[in-house]
N, C-alpha and C positions, 0 to 999 in steps of 0.2 A: 333812304329812309323809309322802315318798318310804320304802317297807317295802324298807331296806334288807339285810335277812335275806330277799325274798324268791328264788327260781330265777333268773326274768328280770332282776332287777338283777346278781343274781352273775355269768351271762354275760356279759353284756355287758361289765362291771367288767372280765371277769377278758378280755373280748378286744379292750376300749378300746387297752393300747399296740402287740397288729400294727394295726388301723385306721388307728389314731398311723402307725406303723411306713408304712404302706401310705399313705397321704397326702401324709410327709415321701418317699419315693421316687419318688410322682407327683407334685412337686415338683419335686425334681431332673429330673426326667426332662425335668418343661417349660422347666425353668432350661438344660438345656443342650442341646435343645434349639434355646435363641432362638439368633438368628443376628447379630452383631457384626458391625454393615459397616464399611465406607472411610467419614472425619471426612468431616462434612458431607452426605454418602448418606441418605436416606429409610430409616426402616425398612423390614426385613422382616415385614413383620403375621400372614405364616402361611408357614412354613419348610418347610410340606408340597406348597405353588403357594405358587410368586413371583408369576405370574400374576392371584394372586386380586384386588387393585385398581385390575385391568385387565379388570374378570369383567363382566357381563352391561349392559349401559346407564350405570357407572359415573361418572358422565362430572364429572371436576372443575367446580368453580365456574368453574374459569377460563374454558372455554371455553364456556357458554351461556348467547352469544352468536354463536357464530360457526356459518358454515353449512352447511349437511349438501351434503359436495359430494366427486364423486372426481376427482382432479389426477391427469392424465396428460402425464407428459415422454416427447413423442418425440423419440429423438434424431438422423434423419435430418431432418429438420422444422424442427429448433431453437427449435419452441412445445411450450405445452401447453395444451391440449385438457381443458377441465373438466365434468364428466356430472353434473346431477343426477340422484340417487341414487332419489328415488321414480319418475320418469317414466322411467330410461335414457334419458335424451336428450341429450347435448351443447347445452349454455347458455353458452356461450364458449369464448375461447380465443386465446392474449394471445404474441410474441414472446420471448424470454431470447435465454441467451447461445448460446452453437456448443455444439452439441454436446450438448444436459441429459439424464443422465446418472438419477439418483431426487431426485420430491421428500421434504426429511428436516424430519417434526416437530423442532420447536426443543425441547430439555431441558423448558423452562415452555410451550411450549406456547402462547407466543402468535405466533408464523412458523415461516409452512412457508418450509425453504429448497429452489431447484431447484441444484444440483445442478450448472453446464455444466461440464465438464472440456474440451471444447478440446479432443481428443486429442494426441499428436502437436507441440502449442504449444503456443505460454505466455501464450497469453489469455483463461486460466479464469476461473470465475465464479459468484460466488452470489447468485441473483437471487429475492428473501424476497417472500411472497404474505401479506400479513392476511386468516387466516381468519376478521375477522367482515363483511370485504369481497369476498374472492374473489380481490383485487385484485394484480399485482403493483409491488412498486418499485422502485427503483434498486439495481442490481445489483453487488455489490462486488468488484474483480478479488480472486482468489484462483489460485498459483495449481493448476492440478491436480486440482479436486477432484474425485475417480472418485463419489468414498461422504461421508458423514460422522455419526460421530457425537458422542456430548460423555459428560463425566466422568459421572460417576456425583454424585458432590456440586456436577453443572451448570455449575461455573464454566468450564469449557473445552470449545470444540470440537472435534474429532480431525477431522479431514480427511485423508481416504486419498489419497493422494498418488500413486496407480495406477502413474504408470509411471517413480513414483523408485526406489519401494520404501520410501515411507516417508509416516511421521504427522505432522501440524504439528498443535501445539497450539494455539490459537487464543485469544482473548478471546473466549465464546460468545456477546457481543453487538455487537461489535464490529469481530471478524475479525481484528484486529489477534495480528499473527505474538506466539505469547511461547517457542516451543521446538517443535525436533523430533527424531525416535525415528524411527535409518535399522533396517529389517530386512533387508539385501541381499543372505539369501536365500531374502528371499517373494516372486518377481519376479508384480507382476498380484495386489499386496496386496487387497481388495475388500468381504468382508465380515467382523462381524465376529460377538460377545457376549461380554458380560461373566460372571465368577463371580457366585454371588446374594450376597455379602455383598461385593462391589465392587474384589476386591482384583487379583483381573488379567483377561483379556483374552485371546480369541483369536479370533485372525485368519486367514481365507481367503488361500493362495498361490496363484490358479490358472493359472499358468505353470513350475507346479517341484514340483505334487503335492503342496505340506506343509503343514505350518500351523504359526502361530507364536504362540508364549504370554511376553505381555508384561508385567511389576509393573508393577503403575498406583500403586501408593506411589513404586519408583523412580525410574517411567521407563525400566526397562529388559529388552531381551529374557532367558529367561529359556529360551529352548529351541525348540529343532522337530521336529513331529512326518512323519519320512515318511510318507505313504499306500495302505496295500499293491498301490494295481493302479497306483498313478504318474500316475492319471488327472488332472481338472481340476477340482478343488473348488469348492463358485460357494457359499452360505448356508451360515445355520450357525446352529443357536437351541438353549439351552438347556433340557433335560428341565425340568417345574417345579421337582423338591427338587432343581435344581443339579447333581447329580452327573454325567450320564451329556450330552456333549454334541452333538447331532444335525448331521450337514458333507452337504448336497446336494453330489455329484458325476457331473458329466452325461457322462462320459465311465463311468460302472462303474456308468451308472442307476440310481443308486441312493443308499442315507444309512448313510455310518460313523455306529460312537456309539465317541464317547471318553472314560471317563476322564477329568475333568475335570483331579482335583487327583494326579491319577501322570504326565500326558499322555503315554498310553495306547490303542492302537486294541484296544477290548476287543468287533467287532460289526460286523454289513455290512445291511441289508434292500435286498432286492431292490424296484424301486417301479417305475421308465417308462424308455422313451428321456430322456435328455437329462435328467437331476433335477437344480434349480435354485432354485426357490423355497420356500422354509418356517416354516410360518403357524402358535402357538401357535389352538385354538379358545377360545376365550373362559370353559369352563369351564375351561378347563386340562386336558383329557382328551384329545384331540383334534392331533393334529399333522396342517396340509393340507400337500402336500410338490407343488409343483408340477412337472412330469415337460413339459420343453418340445419336447418329440416330433422333436430332431438332435441328434446328438451333435458335430454341429459352429458350427461359431461363428457362423460365417455360413447359418441351416441353410433351406428354402425352406420357400413355403409347403405349408400344408395336413399335416404333419407327425401325426407320431404323436404327438398329442400327451396331455396327461391328468392330471390331478390324483387323488395317491392319499393313503389317509384312514388314518396310523397310530396305533394305539393308545398313549398312553405307559405306562400299565401293562402292560398284555403287549408292548410293542416286537414286536410282529404290524400287517400291514396288513386295513385292514380291510371299506376300501372301493378302490372306482376308480368312476373317472368319467373313461371317454373322451369328447374334445370329436365330434361327429357331423362325418365330413366332412373330421376332423382340424384339429390346430393346434396353440402353440406355446404356449402360457400361460410367464407368466416370474415379473412379480414384483409385486405388492400388500399385503393383510392383509387381516382379518375386517372385516367389519362394527359398528358399538360394539350392537344386538342380536344377533349370533350369526350370524344367516338367511342372508347372504351371502358368496360370500367372493369378490376383486375382483380380476384377478387382468388383467394384460396380455398381450397373444398379437405376441411379438414380431414375429416372421416374415408376422404377417400382419396389420398394421399395424388392431389391433381394440381391443375388450379384454372380457374375459368375463364374465360374474353368473353365479358359480356360485353356487346352490341347497343350504346344508351342511345340508337334510334330505334331499332326493329326488338331488341329482344334479345336476338339470338345469342346461341354460345356457342366458344372455343371450350378443348376442354387438351387441357395439355402435361401429358405423366412426369411426375417429381417425385421429390422420394418421401419419408416421412413421415407421416403429421404435420404440412403444410400447415404456417403460423401467418405471423404477422407482415403480409412480401409489403417490399417497398416500389411505386413505382418509377422510375426517375430516369429523368428531372423531372422536377412539377415545376408550374410555376408558383409565384414567390418570391416578395422582400427578403423571407424569414419563416424558419420551421419551429413552431413549438414545442416539435416533436408526435410520436407517436408513430402512425407509416406516414406520418407525412400530413401534423393542419398546418395549411399553409396560410401565414395573411401579405 
């Protein structure tokens, strides 16, 4: 029998209520930190890092038989080049629809969709690619698909009809049109990212220098935000804990910081000329920023292209990787092992493979005006679209 009169036991007995109270507070803190997602959205495993399930080599069983490939849509040559990332060589190419802009992984990770927006025409389409074979299927006619995202529950594709300032909600598999949301003040609507709980999405408005916030449950525009320098916002990506949206602006040569909840601009980070694409590192600690090297929509070859690396914790640029001889890094993503950042070279008809440890770059020749390339497979449970917003 324990000696209940010992000094040690008495001390523990006196401290017990405080210990239990501390455990209660910790439990309450843990409960408060959980994220209540919209219906049908997978749970947020780590509220401090929404990218935790897209971490180093955390590949879904769904992609176990998929080829390791880089799919490069070439806007002016109307084709897709396929690169083997182990050899850095082009191993295939095939024709798609007119004006391919991005290669978009589907929510269920089973299809890669090429968005052929056929700018200023009504002949847009989506070309499916089977990631197990790397081969294209029959194109699906779709109006003006500049880009594409998916609702957090995976039921619908959100086709970004840029020329019409409109979002078309379609069946995620058949692409049958189900509803639309107009955003008349968002001319040049194109890139987006979602709240950590899936409750809203923020799109960039390239031609009006604005952002638009849309409620994902009511499917209504909540408001517009004018960016301070009236520039041309491009890609957008939310911080790991879901509070701050980083907005690349090719005229401001940097990244705006926007508080998602209040929908207000809270800061700006200078990066490089023609700030364009944004990609988190596989550990969720850094943000790779592609600076396209020109403030022009159709820039010159050999511009002042570079990649800046922002530390999420400090919101500071911690590295800058210029391209020897110049270049035009645009859109892409990070390899599954986190070691390579793949970006299209928009005005130089090449693809760049940056070593994320050193910033050294390999260059691969592709078709005419490569744009939103996809790295595949990527870690993650599901894709919210673009070139792989993996969660």
